[in-house]
C-alpha positions in Angstrom: 25.7 -34.7 -20.5 23.8 -31.4 -21.3 20.1 -31.4 -20.2 17.6 -30.6 -22.9 15.5 -27.5 -22.2 11.8 -27.2 -22.0 10.5 -25.0 -24.9 7.5 -22.8 -25.6 6.5 -20.1 -28.1 4.2 -17.1 -27.8 2.7 -15.2 -30.6 2.1 -11.5 -29.8 -1.2 -10.1 -30.9 0.6 -7.2 -32.7 3.9 -5.5 -32.8 6.2 -6.5 -29.9 9.4 -5.1 -28.5 11.1 -7.9 -26.5 14.0 -5.9 -25.2 12.1 -2.7 -24.5 9.5 -4.7 -22.5 11.8 -7.0 -20.5 14.5 -4.4 -20.0 13.0 -3.1 -16.8 14.1 -6.3 -15.1 17.8 -5.5 -15.8 19.6 -4.0 -12.8 22.5 -2.3 -14.6 24.8 -3.4 -17.5 26.5 -6.1 -15.4 23.5 -7.6 -13.7 24.5 -11.2 -13.1 20.9 -12.4 -13.4 20.2 -10.8 -16.8 22.1 -11.1 -20.0 21.5 -10.0 -23.6 23.4 -11.9 -26.2 22.8 -12.4 -29.9 19.4 -10.8 -29.8 18.3 -13.2 -26.9 17.5 -12.3 -23.3 18.7 -14.7 -20.6 17.3 -14.5 -17.1 18.3 -16.4 -14.0 15.4 -16.4 -11.6 14.1 -18.2 -8.5 10.6 -19.6 -8.9 8.3 -21.3 -6.3 9.6 -24.6 -7.7 13.3 -23.7 -7.5 15.9 -21.9 -9.6 15.5 -21.7 -13.3 17.0 -20.1 -16.4 15.0 -18.6 -19.2 16.2 -17.7 -22.7 13.8 -15.8 -25.0 14.2 -14.4 -28.5 12.1 -13.2 -31.4 12.2 -15.9 -34.1 12.0 -13.6 -37.1 13.6 -10.5 -35.6 11.9 -7.2 -36.0 9.0 -6.1 -33.8 6.2 -8.6 -34.5 7.8 -12.1 -34.7 6.9 -15.1 -32.7 8.8 -15.2 -29.4 10.6 -18.5 -28.7 11.6 -19.6 -25.2 13.8 -22.2 -23.6 14.0 -23.0 -19.9 16.2 -25.1 -17.7 16.2 -26.1 -14.0 13.6 -27.1 -11.4 11.5 -24.0 -12.1 11.5 -24.4 -15.9 7.9 -25.5 -16.2 6.7 -22.8 -13.8 8.5 -20.2 -15.9 7.1 -21.4 -19.2 3.6 -21.7 -17.8 3.8 -18.0 -17.0 5.7 -17.0 -20.1 2.9 -15.0 -21.8 2.3 -12.9 -18.6 6.0 -12.3 -18.2 6.2 -11.0 -21.8 3.2 -8.7 -21.4 0.2 -10.8 -22.7 -2.0 -9.5 -19.9 -1.2 -5.9 -20.6 -3.5 -3.8 -22.7 -1.7 -1.0 -24.5 -5.0 0.0 -26.2 -6.4 1.1 -22.8 -4.0 4.1 -23.0 -5.5 7.4 -24.3 -2.8 10.1 -24.9 -3.6 13.6 -23.7 -0.3 15.2 -24.7 1.5 15.4 -28.0 4.6 13.9 -26.4 2.7 10.9 -25.1 0.8 10.5 -28.4 3.9 10.4 -30.5 5.8 8.0 -28.1 2.8 5.7 -28.1 2.8 5.7 -31.9 6.5 5.1 -32.1 6.6 2.3 -29.6 3.6 0.1 -30.4 5.4 -3.0 -29.2 6.1 -1.8 -25.7 4.2 -3.9 -23.1 4.2 -3.9 -19.3 5.5 -7.2 -18.2 4.4 -9.2 -15.1 6.9 -11.6 -13.3 4.6 -12.6 -10.5 7.6 -12.5 -8.2 7.4 -9.7 -5.6 10.5 -10.5 -3.4 12.7 -10.8 -6.5 11.8 -7.2 -7.4 11.8 -5.9 -3.9 15.4 -6.6 -2.9 17.1 -4.7 -5.7 14.6 -1.9 -5.4 15.4 -1.4 -1.7 19.1 -1.4 -2.6 18.4 1.5 -4.9 16.9 3.7 -2.1 18.6 7.1 -1.6 21.8 6.3 -3.5 23.1 6.4 -7.1 22.0 3.6 -9.4 25.7 2.7 -9.9 26.1 2.0 -6.2 22.9 -0.1 -6.1 23.9 -2.1 -9.1 27.3 -2.8 -7.5 25.6 -4.0 -4.3 23.2 -6.3 -6.2 26.0 -7.7 -8.3 28.3 -8.4 -5.3 25.6 -10.0 -3.1 24.1 -12.2 -5.9 27.5 -13.5 -6.9 28.7 -14.1 -3.4 25.5 -15.7 -1.9 23.4 -16.7 -4.9 24.0 -19.7 -7.2 24.8 -20.5 -10.8 21.7 -20.6 -12.9 20.9 -24.0 -14.4 21.5 -24.6 -18.1 24.2 -23.8 -20.5 25.0 -20.1 -19.9 28.5 -19.9 -18.4 28.0 -16.7 -16.4 24.3 -16.4 -15.3 23.2 -16.4 -11.7 20.1 -16.8 -9.5 19.6 -14.6 -6.5 19.9 -16.2 -3.0 16.9 -18.1 -1.5 15.1 -16.0 1.2 16.7 -18.1 3.9 20.1 -17.4 2.5 19.5 -13.7 2.4 18.6 -13.9 6.1 22.0 -15.6 6.8 24.1 -12.9 5.3 26.3 -11.4 8.1 26.1 -7.7 8.7 29.7 -7.1 7.6 28.9 -8.6 4.2 26.1 -6.1 3.7 28.6 -3.4 4.7 31.2 -4.7 2.3 28.7 -4.4 -0.5 28.0 -0.8 0.4 24.6 -1.4 1.9 23.8 0.6 5.1 21.9 -0.8 8.0 18.7 0.9 7.2 18.4 -0.7 3.8 19.6 -4.2 4.9 17.1 -4.1 7.8 14.2 -3.3 5.4 15.2 -6.2 3.2 15.5 -8.6 6.1 12.1 -7.5 7.5 10.5 -8.2 4.2 12.2 -11.5 3.8 10.9 -12.6 7.2 7.4 -12.2 5.7 8.3 -13.4 2.2 5.1 -15.4 1.7 3.0 -12.4 2.7 5.0 -10.3 0.3 4.4 -12.7 -2.6 0.7 -12.6 -2.0 0.8 -9.0 -3.3 1.3 -10.4 -6.8 -2.4 -11.4 -6.9 -3.8 -8.2 -5.3 -5.3 -5.1 -6.8 -3.0 -2.0 -6.8 -4.3 -0.4 -3.6 -4.1 -3.6 -1.6 -0.7 -4.5 -2.9 0.7 -1.1 -2.1 -0.7 -1.4 1.4 0.8 -4.9 1.8 4.3 -3.8 0.8 4.2 -0.6 2.8 3.3 -2.5 6.0 7.1 -3.3 6.1 9.0 -0.5 7.8 11.5 0.9 5.3 9.3 0.1 2.3 7.6 3.4 1.2 5.6 4.5 -1.8 8.6 4.8 -4.1 9.8 1.3 -3.4 6.3 -0.3 -3.5 5.4 1.3 -6.9 8.7 0.3 -8.4 8.2 -3.3 -7.3 4.6 -3.6 -8.5 5.5 -2.2 -11.9 7.6 -5.3 -12.4 5.9 -8.0 -10.4 2.3 -7.1 -11.2 2.6 -5.1 -14.5 0.6 -2.3 -12.9 -0.1 0.4 -15.4 -1.1 2.9 -12.7 1.8 2.3 -10.3 3.3 5.8 -10.7 6.6 6.3 -8.8 6.5 9.1 -6.2 9.3 10.3 -4.1 11.9 10.0 -6.9 14.6 12.6 -7.1 14.4 13.0 -10.9 11.2 11.7 -12.3 8.9 14.6 -11.5 11.3 17.1 -12.9 11.8 15.1 -16.1 8.1 14.6 -16.7 7.4 18.2 -15.9 10.0 19.4 -18.3 8.9 17.1 -21.0 5.3 18.2 -20.8 5.6 21.9 -19.9 9.2 23.0 -20.5 9.4 24.1 -16.9 12.0 23.1 -14.3 11.5 22.1 -10.7 8.3 20.1 -10.9 7.6 18.2 -7.7 5.6 15.1 -7.0 2.3 17.1 -6.6 3.0 18.9 -9.9 3.7 15.6 -11.6 0.6 14.0 -10.3 -1.5 17.0 -11.4 0.0 16.7 -14.9 -0.7 13.0 -15.0 -4.2 13.2 -13.6 -5.8 12.7 -17.0 -4.1 9.4 -17.2 -5.4 7.9 -14.0 -5.4 4.2 -14.3 -2.5 4.4 -16.8 -0.1 6.9 -15.0 2.9 4.5 -14.9 2.5 3.8 -18.7 2.1 7.5 -19.4 5.2 8.4 -17.4 7.2 5.7 -19.2 6.1 6.9 -22.6 6.7 10.5 -21.8 10.3 9.7 -20.8 10.7 7.8 -24.0 9.4 10.6 -26.3 9.8 13.8 -24.4 12.7 16.4 -24.6 15.6 15.9 -22.3 16.1 18.5 -19.6 19.6 20.0 -19.9 21.8 19.2 -16.9 22.7 22.2 -14.7 23.8 20.4 -11.6 26.6 17.9 -11.0 25.7 14.3 -10.7 24.9 13.0 -7.2 28.3 12.0 -5.7 29.0 8.3 -5.6 29.6 7.1 -2.1 31.0 3.8 -0.8 30.6 2.9 2.9 32.6 -0.4 2.5 35.9 1.1 3.6 34.4 2.8 6.6 
């Protein structure tokens, strides 16, 4: 017999972009923990109370309707208690002051974009480490294979939604299974070290940005790039700008100046007027700025599994 879901609604204080806000949680088009169907977002997640499924959609459609939610599983109540924060209720887009025409226009055109807060650090950390130093397609493939092989079906009615493995189950994955998924020893070791301190990692969800960055980077293999990407999702940090990225400085530099070859230092100089809001600024600039024409071939896709 089907189990009835728990339900909740949330009314945004203004325009709201459900898919644009939650989309940062999606790890590629075939992420087994994230589905978009019929205007609704489905998420399979692991809460402190156990696995859970969340379905959210905008009741009236458009950009300013009431958001409806249903949740299933042992963690359903925990999910719904934190629903407003997840959807971006704790974010303050009005704190952003544009200093460039590109940012000003993007801010005007995307009034419903909010920085979401999951409150789950490890959930964001594992796929982010998988994305280190390789193409996104390779990382998405690894995430998909590992979740489907070692995770579990998400509770509720969705026929093909998954929850990532429990930390203890990640720790039990044999080395050859990491290899089969295309994950090298350096990345798998970083994940395992973080999981051995999972409770310490989760504490970062309640810390200020400086303390949270320091907590995550205390794990060998977790550097500034990884820590910022995690805290953008787990903490909704508006100032957690990503440094050490292959493309981001060049894209922001080109969007703001038309020049190529901007490095991290140049990007940080350009974003200095946005201190306190640099992550939001970068995201808006990428949404609204001109695209840099491609001159170089894409980074070659590798696969260590057959080696």
